[in-house]
N, C-alpha and C positions, 0 to 999 in steps of 0.2 A: 859421808853418805848415811842417811837415816836408817834406823832399824826397820821402819815401816817399808821403806823403798826396797831394802834387801829382801824382806819377806815377800813382797809383791813380785820382785824380779825372780825369786826362787820359785814362786808359783807359776810364773810364765814359762820358765825353763822346764819345770815338771810337766806342764801341760803339753809343751812342744815335744818333749821326749815321748810322752804317752801316745800322741797322735802318730809320731814317726814309727812307733813300735806296733801300731794297729793297722799298718798298711797290709793289704792282702797281696797275693801273688800277682793280681791284676793291676796293682797300683792304687786301688781305691782305698779310702780310709773309713774305718768304722768308728763311730763315736763311742761305742761300748767296748769294754774289755771282753775277753773270751772266758767262758766258764771252763776251767781246767778239771777234767774228770781224772781222778787218780788212776794210775795204770792197773792197780789191783781192784778197781771198782768201776769198770766201764758201764755206762748207763744202758738201760733197755726199758721198754714199756712195761714188760712183765715185772722187772725189779721195782720200778716206780710204783706200780699198782700194789705190789706187796707192801712197800713202804707206806703207801697211803693207808692201807688197812690197819697196819700196826700203829700209825700215827693217831688213828681214831679209836683205838682199842683200849678200854679201861683196864684190861687184864695186865697191862704193863705197870700198874700201880698197886700198892698195898691195899688190900680189901676191895680190889676192882673198883676203886672210887673215882679216879680221874684218868684222863688220857693226855697225850701231848697237846691235843686240840683244846683242852680245857684252858690252857694258858696262851694258846696261839690260834685264835679263832679266825677263819677266813674272812668273815664279814667285818672284822676289825683290823684288816691288813695283817692278820696273824699275830695280833697282840690280844690282851684281855681287858683293857681299859680299867684296870685296877692300879692303884699306886704301886703296890708290890704284888708279885704273884702269890697265889694261894695254893698250898699243897694239900696232901691228904690230912684228914682229921682237922681241917681248918687251920693248919699251920701256915704261917706267913714266912715268905723268903725275905731276903734283904733288898731285893732289886726288882725293878719294873721289867715286865716281859718285853723283850725286843721283838720287832717284826722279823719274820723269817723270809719275807719276800726278797728276792735277789741274794739269798744266802750263798748261792753258788759262786758269787763273785768275791766273797770275803777271803782275804789272805790269812786272817786269824779269826777265831771265834771267841765269844764271851766279852763282857764289858772290860775285862782285864787285858784283852788282846794277847792271850798267851797260849790258847789251844790251836794247834796248827791245822786241823782238819775237822770237817763235819762228822766224819766217822768216829773220831775221839770224843767229840762233843756229845754224841747221842747218849752215851752211858752216864753222863754227869747228872742230869735231872732224874733219871731212873733210879739211881742209887742214893741221891741226896736225901737226907732225913727230912728236910723241910719241904721237899717236893713230892716225888713219887714213892720214896722210901722202900724200894723193892730190892730184895736180895737177888743178885744176878743168877746164882745157881738155881734158886727156887723159880725165878721167872722163866729161865730157859726150859726147865722141866715142864712147866705149865704150858708154854707155847708149843713145845715139841709134841705135846699130846693133842694139839688142835689139828685135826686131819688136813684142813685147808692149808695151814702153815707148813706142816710136814711135807705135803705134796709139792708146794711151791719151792721149798728149800731144795728138794731133790731136782726139780725141773730146772730151776734157775741157777743154782750153785753146785748141784751134784754133791750135796752133803746133807747130813742131818741138820735140823734147825739148831743153830748155836749162836754165839755172840757175833761171829763173823756175818752170818745171815741177817741178824737183827740190825747191826750197825750199818752194814752196806746197803740194805734196802731202805731204811729210814733216811739215810743221808742222800741216797739217789732221789727219793721223793722231795727232799728239801731243795736239791739243786734244780728241780723242775719248776719251782715257784718263782716265776719271772714276772716282773711288772715294769715295763719300759715303754709304755705307750700313753703317757700322760699328755695333756694338752701342751705342756712345755716341750715334750719330745716332738710332737707334731709341728709346733711352731719353730723350734730352734734347729732340730736335726732333719725333719722331713720338709722344712721350708714352706709350711702352710701358714702364711701370715695371718689368716683369719682364725686360727686355732685358739689364740689368746686375745682377750679384749684389751682395750687401751690401758685400763687400770693395772691389769696383770703384767703388761709389758713394762709399764713404769715401775711396778714393784720389782721386776727382774733387774732393772737398772739400779734401783736402790740397793738391792741385795748384792749385786756384783760390782757396781761402779762406785757407789757412795760408801757402803759399809764394808766392802771387801770380804763378805761372808764366805766367798769362794776359796779363801785361803785355807779354811778348815772343811767347808762343805763344797768341795770341788765337783763340778759336773764332769761326766754325766751321772755318776753315782751319788753325788752330793754328800760325799764324805772323803776324808783322806785316810781313814782307817786307823789313825794314830791315837794312842791314849794321851789325853791332856787333862790338866786341871783347869776347869772353866770358871773357877771362882764361886762355885755354888755355896761353899761354906768357908768361914774364916778359921774355924776350929774343927778338928777331927778327933774328938775325945772317944771314950769307950762306947758311946751310943751312936757313933757315926761309922759308916762304911768307909774305909780308907782307900778303897779302889785297888789299883795295881800293886800297891804296897804289900798286899797280902801274898803276892807271888814271890818276891825276892827280898822283902823286908828292907827295901831301899828307901830311905826317907825322902828322896827326891821324887818318888812315885806316889806319895800321899796325895789323895784327892784326884788321881788321874784315872779317867774312864775313857774308853774308846769313843771317838766321835761317831755318833749315829748318822745314818743316812736321813735326809729330809724328804725322801720320796714317800708319798702318802702320809705326810706329817699331819695333815688335817684329820686323819682317821685314828691316829695312834696315841691320843691323850690318855692319861696325864703324862707329863714330860719329866725328863731327867732320870738318872739311874734309879732314884728312889721315888719317882712319881710325885715329887713335891710341888710341881707347878701344874695347875689345873688346865690352863689354856695357853694359847700362843701369845696372848697379850701379856701374861705373866712372864713368859720367856723373853719377849722383847724388852720388857721393863728391867729384867735382870741384866741383860747385856747392855742396855742403854746407860746404866750407871757404872758400867765397867766391871760388873761382878763384885764379889766380896774380896777383900784383901787376903792374900795368902802367899807365902814365900814361893810356892810352886805354880802359882797362877800363870797361865800362858800369857806372854807379853803382847799377843795380838788382841787380847780382850781389853779394849779401852772404851771410855765413855763416848756416847754419841747422842745427837739430838735429831729427832724426826718431827716433822709437822704432822698434824692429824691426817692430812691427805696422804703423806708418804707412808704412814703406818697402815692406813687402810689399803693402799696399793700393795704394800709388802704382804699383808695378810691374804690379799686376793691372789698374789703370786704363789703363795704356799698352796692355795687351793688348786692352782694349775699343775701342781706336782702330783696330783691324785690320778691313779690309774687302777680301776677295778676290773679291767678286762679279764684278769685271772679268775674272776668269780664265775665265769661260764662253766668252769670245771667243778664248782662246788654248790651249784643250785639244784 
């Protein structure tokens, strides 16, 4: 039995289990997973609104220079369209800014797939030297002195403004960022056969049936959330980000980064963890040659050939994964 067949079979089993677990008490099946709110951070509109204000507040950074929104712009599907994110004083990070849309569905956060919750993730960019470079003690004292924030902390959390208030409110806001009404959703899940044109439908077939991209970019979220080596580089010397290796120093993790969702992919260029590919044509070219050789490269990444029409259809399908309905809250 071929490895390819086993991988496809495993994907079918996974999808089958997913749908069996998504049945509601009435027996209906939802195509989407459920956002799990932590028991210590139930959501509320007031909490989301406080998180939104903090997300846009430059006071969270050294010198009041940047805010969370600086790297996660709503009009760019909560990315920044830079190869790698830019922090205070023009400092550059190592990685491309990922979209925050549908962050509430993430089982782990960050490219290394190692942080368990959004609450824990919030403090990373705030304290990171190359990002916001803010001392947490200094920041909390500054925000506690803002009457609006002090009042909201008391009303929502019944406590003074502290790290708990900061992390719980921003993470609540992030979980509110949902984008699940693309033309693909309307076509495939809502059964509106006119939602996608013929080229986009053919592109979906190329994506799912010819290339088996769904093995890593499984619908409905178009990711399997797993860290893999996609053959972007053959060598990871001192000048290269080694990915998940930085967490456990396990050599089998070199070059592994979490598979990103393809939702809104047409809006989130440039691509890859380091923004090294400018457009989707570059991405298709990379995968069509089977990536670059590396001992950790995922065995599912193998060469393929597309006709010009198939590539055009595939690119048009990617466009059908765009949903900017969330922007009604940011205009």
